[in-house]
N, C-alpha and C positions, 0 to 999 in steps of 0.2 A: 474367331470368337472364343473366349475362355468361359467355361461354365463349371460350377461345382455345386453340389448339394450335400449337406451334411446333417446328420441327426446327432445332436449333442446328447440327447436322451429320448425317451419315448414321447416326451411332451413338447419337443422343439424341432424346428426345421429352419435351415438357413440356406438360401440359394444366392450365389453371387454370379453375375455375368459381366463381362466387359465387351462392348460392341464398338468396333472402329467403323465409323461411317464417313465415306468420302463426300460430305455435304457440309453446308454451314450449320451453325448452332441453331439458327431460326428454322431452317428446313427440317433438321432432325427433330427438334422439339414439336414442330407441327406434325410430323409423321407419327410421333409417339401418341399425340392426342387423337389422331385419326385412327390409329390401329387399336388403341385401347377403347375407343369410342365406336363411331359408325361403321367402320370397316373391320371390326373385330371378326375373327373366325377361329374355329377349332383347328388343331394341328392337321386334321385331314381336309381342311379347306371349307368345311360346313360353316356358313355364316352364323355369327352370334349377335343377335340384335341388342347391342350394348349402347347405353347412353352415358356420356361423360360431361359433367358440368365443371368447367375449368376455372373455379374460383374457390377461395377458402370456404370449407363447409359444403361445397358442391357434392352432389351424389354421383356415384358410379354404379350403375345397376343394369341388369338384364331386363329388357322391356319386352314382355310377352304380349302386350296389348290388352285392352279391356281392364286397365288398372291392375294387372297382374304382373309379376315378375319376381326378381331376386336382387336385394340390395347386396352389393359387393363391398362397398365402402364409401367413405367421405374423404374429400381432399383435405389433408391436414395442413399442407403447405404447398404453395406454387409460386415460383419466381421465374418469370419468362426471361431468357430461354435456358435457364440453367438447373431448375429443380421442379420435380413433381413428387409429392409424397402423399400416399393414400393409406388410410387405416380402416380396417373393417374385417368382416368375415370372409371376404372374397367368395370363392366357390365352395366354401366349407359350411354345410348346413348342419353344424354341430358345435359344441362348445370349443371355439377357437378364436383367436384374434390375430390379425396379420397387419404388417406394416411393409409397404413397398416404397422404394425410393428409386427415382431416376435422377442421377446427377450428371449433368453434361458439362464438358469443358472443351475448349479448343485444343486440337491435337495436330500433328503434322498431316497436312492435306485434308483436314476435315474436323470431325468431332469424335470425342471419346465419350461413350455412354457407360457409366458405372451403375448397374442395377443390383438392388439387394432386396430380397423377399425374406422377412423373418416372420416366423409363426410360433405361437405358443398355444397349446390346447391338446385335445384328444384327437390327434391327427391320424386319419385313416390311412392304412397301407397303400391303397390305390392312389391317394393324392401324393404321398411320400414318393411313390414309384414314378409318377408321371409328371410331376411339377416342373422338373427341369426341361423336359421335352416340350411341354406347353409353352413355357417362357421362351425357349430357343425358337420355336415356330414364330411366335409373335415378334420376336426381335429381328428375325430374318425378314419379315414383312416390313418392319420399320425401316430396316436398312435399305431394302429395295425401293420403298416409296420415297425415302429422303434422297436416294441416289438417282431417282427417276427411271428406275428399271421396270 
């Protein structure tokens, strides 16, 4: 897995990762939807009660029950099994906008996932510091789920 995080200036953040998965496009796509949705967890394994509605305009949110929670974003584009794009505040409860993209393509022996997270706003240092680790943890779970591990 290749991962980079760059700050172009104090108002932007860009994370790119490539994940090579030894599974079909369909299995990998399904694993992404499961891991960003009902099987989401923090890097330490603590479950995150996330909901993901896989259609244009669908919500991605943390469901705390009793009609409480945190909107992470909306599905901007979805094309099974090659693209999921989400835009919204994500985990940033301050003035910031984010765009994440999962682009999947066939590769030798499986699927190549190209991930990009771009952010613009008043990005807190703690998020700048931990964002790559968080995505890497989620993507390791995607890979394990898709590969049946």
